C-alpha positions in Angstrom: -26.9 -39.2 12.4 -25.0 -41.2 9.9 -28.0 -43.4 9.3 -30.4 -40.5 8.7 -30.3 -39.2 5.2 -31.6 -35.7 6.3 -28.2 -35.2 8.0 -26.0 -36.3 5.1 -25.2 -32.7 3.9 -24.6 -31.5 7.4 -22.1 -34.3 8.1 -20.3 -33.6 4.8 -20.1 -30.0 5.7 -18.7 -30.9 9.1 -16.0 -33.0 7.5 -15.0 -30.4 5.0 -15.6 -27.1 6.7 -14.8 -28.2 10.2 -11.0 -28.5 9.8 -10.8 -25.1 8.0 -12.6 -23.4 10.9 -10.3 -25.1 13.4 -7.3 -23.6 11.5 -8.9 -20.1 11.6 -9.7 -20.4 15.3 -6.2 -21.7 16.2 -4.7 -18.7 14.4 -7.0 -16.1 16.0 -5.4 -13.9 18.6 -8.7 -13.4 20.3 -9.6 -17.1 20.3 -10.1 -17.2 24.1 -12.9 -14.5 24.0 -14.4 -16.2 20.9 -14.4 -19.6 22.8 -16.3 -18.0 25.7 -18.8 -16.5 23.4 -19.2 -19.7 21.5 -19.7 -21.6 24.7 -22.5 -19.4 26.0 -24.2 -18.6 22.7 -24.1 -22.0 21.0 -22.4 -24.9 22.8 -24.3 -24.8 26.1 -27.7 -24.3 24.3 -26.9 -27.3 22.1 -25.9 -29.4 25.1 -29.1 -28.3 27.0 -31.2 -29.2 24.0 -29.6 -32.6 23.7 -30.2 -33.2 27.5 -33.9 -32.6 26.8 -33.8 -34.9 23.7 -34.7 -32.0 21.5 -32.4 -33.0 18.7 -34.0 -30.6 16.1 -33.3 -27.6 18.3 -29.8 -28.8 18.9 -29.1 -29.2 15.2 -30.6 -25.9 14.4 -28.4 -24.1 17.0 -25.4 -26.0 15.6 -26.2 -24.8 12.1 -26.5 -21.2 13.5 -23.1 -21.5 15.0 -21.5 -22.7 11.8 -23.1 -19.8 9.9 -21.7 -17.4 12.5 -18.2 -18.9 12.2 -18.4 -18.8 8.4 -19.2 -15.1 8.4 -16.7 -14.3 11.2 -13.9 -16.0 9.3 -15.1 -15.3 5.7 -11.8 -13.7 4.7 -9.6 -16.4 6.2 -11.8 -19.2 4.7 -11.4 -17.6 1.3 -7.7 -17.9 1.5 -7.8 -21.5 2.8 -10.2 -22.7 0.2 
């Protein structure tokens, strides 16, 4: 993905937003149930898409997951930023 310009913004977001989301998840008292939800709703579908070489679908699902987490932790992210 590093060599493909269409993913530049996504990778920058991953580097900047990712660590903030990790802090939010680590501090979340319901992180176990969130992890189970994330696995079934996002992580497994991304994995399955990658197994089928459907990279666009995998990236789209990843973006959907990030948007979900941004909304879910909006208040916490505002404090971290």
